[in-house]
N, C-alpha and C positions, 0 to 999 in steps of 0.2 A: 127314713122318714125325713121329709124337708122341714125347714125351720117354719115356725107359725108367725106370721106377717098381719099385722093389725094396723089398718089406717083409719084416721079420723079427719076428714076436711073440718077444718077451723074456719076458714075464710075461701070464698069463691066468687067474686065480685068482676067488675068489668076489666080490672088490670091484675088483680092477686089471687094466688092460688096458694093456700098455707095449708099443710098437712102435718098431723102428728103421725108417728110412726112407731110401733113397737115390732121389734124382732126378737122372739123366744128360740134360742138356739136347739135345734134338736140333738138328741146325744150320739148321733152317726154320721153325720157331715156338716160340713162346711156349705155354704152358698158361693156360687161362682158366676159372677154376671146373670145375676138373678133379675126378672123384670120387676121394678117397685112401683113405677108408675107407666101405664101403657097409654100413649097418647090416643090411640084410634079406641081404646075403650072408654076414656074420660070423655071423648066427643066435646071439647069446650070451644067456645065461641067468644070474639071480642065485637061487641055493637059497633057498627059502623054507619048507622042510619037510623030511620024513623020507624023502621019494621024489622023483625026478626028475619026476614028474607035477605036482608042486606047484610047481616052479620057475617064475619070473616072468621074461618075456622083457624083455631090455635095450632101451630105447628110445632111449635119448640117453646122450653122455658128458659128464663134468665134467672140464675140462682144467685138471690140477693143476700139470702142470711141462712146460717144453719146453726142450731142449738143442740148439744148432743150429750148423752151419758151412755158410756159403754161399760158394761160390767161382766166380769168372766173372761169374754173373749178378747183377744188382743186388739182387734180393729174391725171396722166396717170401713169400706170404701165406697164411694159415691160415682158412678160413670154416667155420661152421655152416651148412648147406644150408636154404634156405626160399625161399618165394617172392622177398623180397628178403633175399639172403645176410647173415647176421650175421657181421661180422669177430671172428676170434679173436686173431690176433696177425701181426705184420709182421716177418718176418725178414730182417735183413741182416748181413753179415761173421759174426763166431763171437759166440755169447753163450747165456745161459741166463735164463729167467724162470720164478719160481717162485710160484704162486698158493696152494699147500697150507694156509697159516696163514690165508686169507681165505676158505678153501672153495672154492676154483678158480673158475674160468670155467664156468659152467652153459649149456649149449644153451636158449635162452629157448623153444625150441619153439614159435614162433610160426605165423602163417599160412603153409602149405605146407611144414611142416617135416618133414624124412625122419629126421632123426636122424644123416644122414652128415655125414662131414667132407671138405670141398672144399679144393683148392690152386690157387694162380695163380702161375706164374712171372714176373718183371718183369725186361726189359732183357738186359745182359749181351752178351758177342761172338757168342753164337748157334754157339759150335763145341761139339764133343762134349767138350771137357774142362771147360764149364760145369757145376756140380753142387752139390748142396744135400744134405747129410746132416742128419738131425735125429731125435731120440728124444722120441715123445710118452707122457706119463706120463699116463693116464686113469683115471677112476674109472667104474664102471658106475652107472647110473641106470635106474630103471623107469619 
């Protein structure tokens, strides 16, 4: 059985996309490069003119900040999807990282890039009480 992933969008405006995520570990398997945010399913746009017809499609995210609490499992890794996935951050325990002042971590959109954000869970006791809660503070980019 796959882990249960619950997402709640906190902010979705012209610039920002903020989402709370909860992952409840299944008792049988870890997740490996599982899609967390599917760019094609989200169908986000950035206004670029007076009418919706001139809106520009969001193709990737810039990760500005992550707040997390990982309980039971060893870690959760976030990745940008590509032919060779690009690591964003490795989360263990409880913490926060803020790259806003540096302009954020931008999806390099290399070979095979989709704009999706993936996650991998590592280790833990493999019981249903293993969980990760985190908030992604993202900036939309065309």
